[in-house]
C-alpha positions as MATLAB code, in Angstrom:
seq = 'MPQCRAPTRVSPERPFLPQSQEDMRAYADLLRADFESYIADIQEYFRCLDAERARALQEAREVSEDYGRLVELLD';
ca = [
       7.568    6.992   -0.592;
       5.751   10.302   -0.096;
       7.873   13.325    0.615;
       6.092   14.961    3.504;
       6.418   16.080    7.037;
       3.606   14.301    8.866;
       3.031   17.039   11.468;
       2.233   19.494    8.673;
      -0.021   17.011    6.936;
      -3.732   17.100    7.781;
      -5.758   13.937    8.135;
      -8.578   13.776    5.585;
     -12.026   14.686    6.775;
     -14.351   11.788    7.461;
     -17.009   11.456    4.736;
     -20.580   12.381    5.556;
     -23.171    9.624    5.584;
     -26.816   10.690    5.768;
     -29.019    9.039    8.384;
     -31.816    8.420    5.933;
     -31.596    5.385    3.650;
     -33.618    7.383    1.137;
     -30.936   10.099    1.079;
     -28.236    7.445    0.804;
     -29.906    6.052   -2.299;
     -30.590    9.495   -3.753;
     -26.963   10.573   -3.379;
     -25.337    7.164   -3.801;
     -22.922    8.233   -6.561;
     -21.710   11.286   -4.641;
     -21.433    9.366   -1.377;
     -19.555    6.512   -3.023;
     -17.112    8.975   -4.605;
     -16.583   10.719   -1.248;
     -15.893    7.423    0.518;
     -13.518    6.212   -2.199;
     -11.682    9.532   -2.110;
     -11.406    9.322    1.672;
     -10.016    5.791    1.511;
      -7.370    6.829   -1.026;
      -6.485    9.944    0.981;
      -6.242    8.134    4.324;
      -3.963    5.510    2.777;
      -1.701    8.296    1.494;
      -1.828    9.919    4.935;
      -0.759    6.646    6.595;
       2.127    6.278    4.116;
       3.159    9.820    4.984;
       3.073    9.074    8.710;
       5.132    5.929    8.153;
       7.687    7.836    6.082;
       7.957   10.585    8.693;
       8.362    8.042   11.471;
      11.194    6.320    9.579;
      12.872    9.688    8.897;
      12.555   10.764   12.545;
      13.977    7.452   13.810;
      16.967    7.778   11.487;
      17.512   11.353   12.608;
      17.313   10.292   16.269;
      19.961    7.599   15.644;
      22.241   10.138   13.994;
      21.758   12.667   16.814;
      22.471    9.966   19.382;
      25.710    9.073   17.563;
      26.665   12.755   17.367;
      26.011   13.120   21.086;
      28.155   10.062   21.805;
      31.031   11.635   19.884;
      30.576   14.892   21.801;
      30.605   13.099   25.164;
      33.765   11.172   24.205;
      35.476   14.371   23.126;
      34.589   16.214   26.350;
      35.560   13.365   28.725;
];
């Protein structure tokens, strides 16, 4: 699982796709590489978001339990 803090992580930039089919053919190798890189990066970004969500939920559970102990102590 990636070690990251999702809020500090930046979503990858969407790849550029020329309007012209001629340009698409002329730059096919570069465009393909950009799209494949984007797909790999966005998958990593989603894994990072998932990991951060799981971490934050666990932290929220722990804080809630801590708060419950505090309330019991003060009552």
